[in-house]
C-alpha positions in Angstrom: 64.8 45.0 203.5 68.1 43.2 202.8 71.1 44.3 200.7 69.8 42.3 197.7 67.1 44.9 197.2 69.5 47.8 196.9 70.6 47.2 193.3 74.2 46.1 194.1 76.2 43.7 191.9 76.8 40.0 192.9 80.5 40.4 193.8 79.7 43.4 196.1 76.8 41.5 197.7 79.2 38.6 198.4 81.6 40.9 200.1 78.8 42.5 202.2 77.8 39.0 203.2 81.4 38.0 204.0 81.6 41.1 206.2 78.7 39.9 208.3 76.1 42.5 207.2 72.5 41.3 207.0 70.3 44.4 206.8 71.3 47.8 205.6 71.1 50.7 208.1 68.7 53.5 207.3 71.4 55.7 205.6 72.5 52.8 203.5 68.9 51.8 202.6 68.1 55.3 201.5 71.3 56.5 199.9 72.6 53.4 198.1 69.8 53.0 195.5 70.0 56.6 194.1 73.8 56.5 194.3 73.9 53.2 192.4 71.8 54.8 189.7 74.3 57.6 189.3 72.4 60.4 191.2 74.2 63.0 193.3 73.5 62.5 197.0 73.6 64.7 200.0 73.5 62.3 203.0 73.2 63.2 206.6 73.1 60.7 209.5 74.4 60.2 212.9 78.0 59.0 213.4 78.3 55.2 213.6 75.4 54.5 211.3 77.2 53.2 208.3 77.9 56.2 206.1 81.1 54.8 204.7 79.4 51.8 203.3 76.6 54.1 202.0 79.0 55.7 199.6 81.7 53.0 199.2 79.4 50.3 197.8 77.8 52.3 194.9 81.2 53.9 194.2 82.9 50.4 193.8 80.0 49.2 191.6 80.3 52.2 189.3 84.1 52.1 189.0 84.0 48.4 188.5 81.6 48.8 185.6 84.0 51.4 184.0 87.2 49.5 184.6 89.5 49.1 181.6 92.9 47.3 181.0 94.6 50.6 181.2 93.5 51.9 184.7 92.9 55.6 185.4 91.6 57.4 188.4 87.8 57.0 188.1 86.8 57.9 191.7 88.2 60.3 194.4 87.2 60.3 198.1 88.4 63.4 200.0 88.3 63.4 203.8 89.7 65.6 206.5 92.0 63.3 208.6 94.7 60.7 207.9 93.0 58.2 210.2 89.7 58.5 208.5 91.4 58.1 205.0 93.1 54.9 206.2 89.8 53.5 207.5 88.0 54.3 204.3 90.8 52.5 202.4 90.3 49.5 204.6 86.5 49.5 203.9 87.2 49.6 200.1 89.4 46.6 200.5 86.7 44.7 202.4 83.8 45.7 200.1 85.9 45.2 196.9 87.5 41.9 197.7 85.7 40.1 194.9 86.2 42.7 192.3 89.3 41.4 190.6 89.9 44.4 188.3 89.9 47.2 190.8 92.7 49.0 192.5 92.7 51.7 195.1 95.3 53.6 197.2 95.3 56.0 200.1 97.4 59.1 200.2 98.0 61.5 203.0 100.7 63.6 204.6 103.0 62.9 207.5 104.5 59.8 205.9 107.0 59.0 203.2 105.5 60.0 199.8 107.6 57.5 197.7 105.4 54.4 198.3 102.3 56.5 197.5 103.9 57.8 194.3 104.9 54.3 193.3 101.3 53.1 193.7 100.0 56.0 191.6 102.5 55.2 188.8 101.3 51.6 188.6 97.8 52.8 188.0 94.8 53.0 190.4 91.1 53.3 189.9 90.2 55.0 193.3 92.1 57.4 195.4 91.2 58.2 199.0 93.1 61.3 200.1 93.4 64.2 202.5 93.6 67.6 200.8 97.1 68.7 201.5 99.0 65.7 200.1 96.6 65.3 197.3 97.1 68.9 196.1 100.8 68.5 196.4 100.9 65.4 194.2 98.4 67.0 191.8 100.7 70.1 191.4 103.7 67.8 190.7 101.8 65.8 188.0 101.5 62.5 189.9 97.7 62.7 190.2 95.4 63.6 187.2 91.7 63.9 187.9 90.3 64.7 184.4 88.6 61.2 184.2 86.9 61.2 187.5 83.4 59.7 187.4 82.6 59.7 191.1 83.7 62.4 193.7 83.0 61.8 197.4 83.4 64.4 200.1 83.3 62.7 203.4 82.6 64.7 206.6 81.3 67.4 204.2 80.5 69.9 206.8 84.1 70.0 208.0 85.5 70.0 204.5 83.3 72.9 203.5 84.1 75.2 206.4 86.6 78.0 206.0 89.6 75.8 207.0 89.3 73.3 204.2 87.2 75.2 201.7 90.0 76.8 199.6 91.6 73.4 199.1 88.3 71.7 198.2 87.6 74.4 195.6 91.1 73.9 194.1 90.4 70.1 193.8 86.9 70.5 192.4 88.2 72.9 189.8 90.3 70.0 188.4 87.3 67.6 188.2 85.2 67.1 185.1 82.0 69.0 185.0 80.0 65.8 184.3 80.4 63.5 187.3 78.6 62.0 190.1 79.1 63.8 193.5 78.3 62.3 196.9 78.5 64.4 200.1 78.1 62.7 203.5 78.2 64.1 207.0 76.8 63.7 210.5 75.9 67.4 210.8 74.8 69.8 208.2 74.3 73.4 209.3 72.2 75.5 206.9 75.0 77.6 205.5 77.1 74.4 204.8 74.1 72.7 203.2 73.6 75.7 200.9 77.3 75.6 199.8 77.2 71.8 199.3 74.1 72.0 197.1 75.8 74.5 194.9 78.3 71.8 194.1 75.8 69.1 193.4 73.5 68.5 190.4 69.8 67.8 191.3 70.8 65.9 194.4 68.8 63.4 196.4 68.8 64.6 200.0 68.9 61.8 202.5 68.6 62.6 206.2 67.7 59.6 208.3 67.7 61.4 211.7 67.3 65.0 212.7 70.2 67.0 211.6 72.8 67.4 214.3 71.0 64.8 216.5 72.8 62.5 218.9 72.4 58.8 219.1 69.6 57.7 221.5 71.7 54.9 222.9 74.3 57.4 224.3 73.7 58.5 227.9 74.8 62.1 228.2 75.9 63.6 231.6 77.4 66.8 232.7 79.7 67.8 235.5 80.1 71.5 236.6 83.7 71.7 237.8 86.3 74.4 238.3 89.0 74.4 235.6 91.8 73.6 238.2 90.0 70.5 239.3 89.3 68.9 236.0 92.2 66.5 236.1 91.3 65.3 239.6 87.7 64.8 238.4 89.0 62.8 235.4 90.9 60.5 237.7 87.8 60.0 239.9 85.7 59.2 236.9 88.3 56.8 235.5 88.3 54.9 238.8 84.8 53.5 238.0 85.0 49.8 237.0 82.4 50.4 234.3 84.7 52.6 232.3 86.4 50.0 230.1 87.8 52.1 227.2 87.6 55.9 227.1 88.2 58.6 224.5 89.0 61.9 226.2 88.8 65.1 224.2 91.1 68.1 224.9 90.7 71.4 223.1 94.5 71.8 222.6 97.5 69.6 221.6 99.5 70.6 224.7 96.5 69.9 226.8 96.2 66.4 225.4 99.8 65.7 226.2 99.5 67.0 229.8 96.4 64.9 230.4 98.0 61.7 229.1 101.1 62.3 231.2 99.0 63.0 234.3 97.1 59.7 233.7 100.2 57.7 233.1 101.6 58.9 236.5 98.4 57.8 238.1 98.8 54.3 236.7 96.2 54.6 233.8 97.4 53.3 230.5 97.0 56.2 228.1 98.3 57.8 224.9 97.7 61.2 223.2 96.9 61.7 219.5 96.9 65.1 217.7 98.3 66.9 214.7 101.8 67.5 216.2 102.4 63.8 216.6 104.2 61.9 213.9 102.1 59.5 211.8 103.9 56.6 213.4 103.1 57.8 216.9 99.5 58.3 216.0 99.2 54.9 214.4 100.8 53.2 217.5 98.5 55.1 219.8 95.4 54.2 217.8 96.5 50.5 217.4 97.1 50.4 221.2 93.6 51.7 221.8 92.1 49.2 219.4 93.9 46.3 221.0 93.1 47.4 224.6 96.6 47.9 225.8 95.8 51.6 225.9 92.7 52.2 228.1 92.4 55.9 227.5 93.1 57.8 224.3 93.4 61.5 224.7 92.7 63.4 221.5 92.1 66.7 220.0 89.3 67.1 217.5 91.4 65.5 214.8 90.0 62.3 216.2 86.4 63.2 216.4 86.0 62.3 212.7 88.7 59.8 212.3 88.4 57.1 215.0 86.1 54.1 214.4 86.9 51.7 217.3 84.5 49.1 218.6 83.9 49.0 222.3 84.5 52.6 223.3 82.4 52.6 226.5 82.9 56.3 227.3 83.6 59.6 225.6 84.8 62.3 228.0 84.8 65.9 227.0 87.5 67.2 229.2 87.1 70.5 227.4 83.7 71.4 225.9 84.1 72.3 222.2 83.4 75.9 221.1 81.7 74.6 218.0 78.5 72.8 219.0 78.4 70.4 216.0 81.8 69.1 217.2 80.0 67.8 220.3 77.9 65.6 218.1 80.9 64.2 216.3 82.8 63.6 219.5 80.2 61.6 221.4 79.5 59.6 218.2 82.7 57.8 218.8 80.8 55.6 221.3 77.5 53.7 220.8 78.6 52.7 217.3 76.9 50.1 215.1 73.9 49.8 217.5 75.8 49.5 220.7 75.3 51.8 223.8 77.7 54.2 225.4 78.1 57.1 227.8 79.3 60.6 227.2 80.5 62.7 230.1 81.3 66.4 229.8 83.2 68.6 232.2 82.1 72.3 232.2 84.0 75.1 233.9 82.8 78.7 234.3 84.3 79.9 231.0 82.6 77.1 229.0 79.1 77.6 230.1 78.2 79.6 227.0 79.5 76.7 224.9 77.1 74.4 226.9 74.1 76.7 226.0 75.0 76.4 222.3 75.4 72.6 222.5 72.1 72.1 224.3 70.3 74.4 221.8 71.7 72.4 218.9 70.8 68.9 220.2 67.4 70.1 221.6 67.9 68.7 225.1 69.6 69.4 228.4 72.5 67.2 229.5 71.7 65.4 232.7 73.5 67.1 235.5 75.7 65.2 238.0 75.3 67.2 241.1 77.1 65.0 243.5 80.8 64.4 242.9 84.1 65.1 244.6 84.9 68.4 242.9 81.7 70.4 242.7 82.2 73.9 241.0 82.7 76.8 243.4 80.1 78.8 241.5 76.6 77.4 241.6 75.4 75.5 238.6 73.1 77.7 236.4 69.5 76.7 236.2 68.1 74.9 233.2 66.3 77.0 230.7 62.9 76.2 229.2 64.6 74.4 226.4 62.5 71.4 225.4 64.3 68.4 227.1 63.9 64.7 227.3 66.6 64.6 230.0 66.0 67.1 232.8 67.0 64.9 235.6 70.4 64.4 237.1 72.2 63.9 240.3 72.9 60.2 240.1 76.3 58.9 239.0 76.0 57.2 235.6 76.6 53.4 235.6 78.5 51.3 233.3 76.9 50.6 231.5 89.4 45.1 214.7 92.1 44.0 213.2 95.0 46.4 213.3 95.7 48.5 210.2 98.8 47.7 208.4 98.3 50.6 206.0 100.8 53.5 206.3 99.5 56.1 204.0 99.2 54.0 200.8 98.9 50.6 199.5 97.1 48.5 197.0 93.5 47.6 196.9 92.8 44.3 195.0 95.5 41.8 194.2 95.2 39.9 190.9 93.0 40.6 187.9 94.3 42.8 185.1 97.9 43.9 185.2 98.6 47.4 186.1 101.1 49.7 184.2 104.7 49.2 185.2 106.1 52.0 187.3 
């Protein structure tokens, strides 16, 4: 199947072709047709499989068909992180390049609000936003959502957990009852699925891989190590020539800073990215990682759902996550768009219960690396009877974009109908 069979308009198909796409991915193949027809969609697929295009292409088509000379906000995309919001904005620019009468903007916190407000006053058709800044601008009258036709919740499982749920409910309360709703995520625990379906009308459920599964092209390996030796083990792992570009996950912000400082002292180009960093520092770190001047990016889980960088050869879980679904999102930062990758996880004694939850979720054991320079002082626990496709271990694993200029806002299309004066 090619994109011509998905019911997309000629300008969008031209943009897809310009972007170098030839065949839709499974999530795009299954989600775009019902979404293009106006159906609500609940989509679940592994990270790196094209979910952004799966909702962006039908969104743009619907909004373009509704465009008028007096623009109003017809579509809203809500996402958990600033980085992810900026990337979605870039995707809308790419896919909407031949839609002369469509404007979009990106709004999120951590940056000056004045350029964002100026864009909103000129009139936009699509807003991509994080919840905090969106609610602030709504409360002050700069954003009105009473004409929304398409509402997208990206990373729906994260947005519907207890951290974001109150904000999501406040946003949804301001939307028209009659609208199209698209929810997309890589993981969909049963309780989150039930909550999501309560916000959808007769949805088409699209799941192109087992829920919470991990990409088959990712080699997954595990090191048992004492907590005090984790940094030394990280340095040993990074000495491998096969490790070209690594994303290292720390559980805490201070931990991320300490890891990055340790690596810099060891001569490894690195940077940290987390919520306490200014948006400028986060953007510089991410741009350096994209360009290759930064070999190792150390991040908290803010990056698990907000970094889409080609060529990440390794993901390293310096700390195992205490939420098993987070493991799936983390390692999905490698092996994107059909590539292969390696995920390495360090597990100390206190984290072994997290390991049990992760392996139960993904339905397999991580391959143990039994021989390394910093073997844990306590014996590694035996594998359980969990069904596994990877019960081996003991061998060391082998090796085997254009910078964003957006800083929290900006125009989508240039040309076409004039927008209202600010």
